C-alpha positions as CSV (number, residue, x, y, z in Angstrom):
1,M,-0.1,-0.1,0.0
2,I,2.8,2.4,0.8
3,H,5.8,2.0,-1.5
4,T,9.3,3.7,-0.9
5,T,10.7,5.8,-3.7
6,P,14.0,7.8,-3.8
7,D,12.5,11.0,-3.2
8,G,9.3,10.1,-1.1
9,I,6.7,7.6,-1.3
10,L,3.8,6.0,-3.4
11,I,0.5,5.4,-2.0
12,D,-2.2,3.0,-3.2
13,I,-5.6,5.1,-2.8
14,R,-9.4,3.7,-3.3
15,V,-11.6,6.9,-3.4
16,I,-15.4,7.0,-2.6
17,P,-16.5,10.2,-4.3
18,R,-19.7,12.2,-3.5
19,A,-19.3,11.1,0.2
20,G,-21.0,13.0,3.0
21,R,-17.7,14.6,3.9
22,S,-14.0,14.2,3.0
23,G,-11.4,12.3,5.2
24,L,-9.4,9.2,5.5
25,A,-11.7,6.1,6.2
26,G,-9.1,3.3,6.9
27,V,-8.0,0.5,4.3
28,R,-10.0,-1.5,1.7
29,D,-8.5,-4.0,-0.6
30,D,-4.9,-3.1,0.2
31,A,-5.3,0.5,-0.4
32,L,-5.8,3.7,1.8
33,L,-9.6,4.3,1.7
34,V,-10.4,8.2,1.1
35,R,-14.0,9.5,1.0
36,L,-14.4,12.7,-1.0
37,H,-17.3,15.2,-0.9
38,A,-16.6,16.1,-4.6
39,A,-18.2,14.5,-7.6
40,P,-15.8,13.0,-10.1
41,V,-16.4,15.7,-12.6
42,D,-14.0,18.0,-14.1
43,G,-11.2,16.7,-11.9
44,A,-12.9,18.2,-8.8
45,A,-12.5,14.9,-6.8
46,N,-8.7,14.5,-7.9
47,A,-8.1,18.0,-6.5
48,E,-9.9,17.3,-3.3
49,L,-8.0,14.0,-2.9
50,V,-4.6,16.0,-3.2
51,G,-5.7,18.3,-0.7
52,V,-7.0,15.8,1.9
53,L,-3.7,13.9,1.5
54,A,-1.5,17.0,1.8
55,H,-3.4,18.0,5.1
56,A,-3.3,14.4,6.6
57,L,0.5,14.0,6.0
58,G,1.4,17.6,6.8
59,V,3.0,18.4,3.2
60,T,2.2,21.1,0.8
61,K,-0.1,20.1,-2.3
62,R,2.7,20.8,-4.6
63,S,4.2,17.5,-2.9
64,V,1.2,15.1,-3.9
65,T,1.0,14.0,-7.4
66,L,-1.6,11.8,-9.0
67,V,0.6,9.2,-10.9
68,S,-2.3,6.8,-12.3
69,G,-5.9,6.2,-11.8
70,D,-7.1,9.8,-13.0
71,R,-10.6,8.6,-14.1
72,A,-10.8,5.5,-11.7
73,R,-11.7,4.7,-8.4
74,R,-8.4,3.1,-7.6
75,K,-5.3,5.6,-7.9
76,R,-1.7,5.7,-7.0
77,V,-0.2,8.9,-5.7
78,R,3.4,9.9,-5.3
79,I,4.1,12.2,-2.3
80,T,7.8,13.7,-2.0
81,G,9.4,14.9,1.2
82,I,8.1,12.3,3.7
83,T,9.3,8.8,4.5
84,A,7.1,5.7,4.7
85,S,7.2,5.4,8.5
86,D,6.2,9.1,8.9
87,A,3.2,8.6,6.5
88,R,2.1,5.5,8.4
89,A,2.5,7.4,11.8
90,R,0.1,10.5,10.3
91,L,-2.4,8.2,8.4
92,W,-2.9,5.6,11.4
93,P,-3.0,6.2,15.1
94,P,-0.9,3.7,17.2
95,A,-3.8,1.5,18.0
96,E,-4.8,1.0,14.3
97,R,-1.5,0.1,13.1
98,T,-0.8,-3.3,12.0
99,G,2.9,-4.1,11.1
């Protein structure tokens, strides 16, 4: 789900557009589940995804890049300037982490 790269990490994401509110919602099918309030129209959901991930990980929006899945629910995102261990610590509280 989180893969290390020389300049940061790659995260596998599964999105649920048109949710009641935006935010992280756990793990599903070996991917980080993210609920997005925006509809998948004109890139609105992708832009909201970038904002949600940047806020959750404490990085700038510029550090978050959609690598694949532009028009799919399953996406892969590159995040620069953060390590996999830092990302895990910010995405999951200690009680929810599983190795």
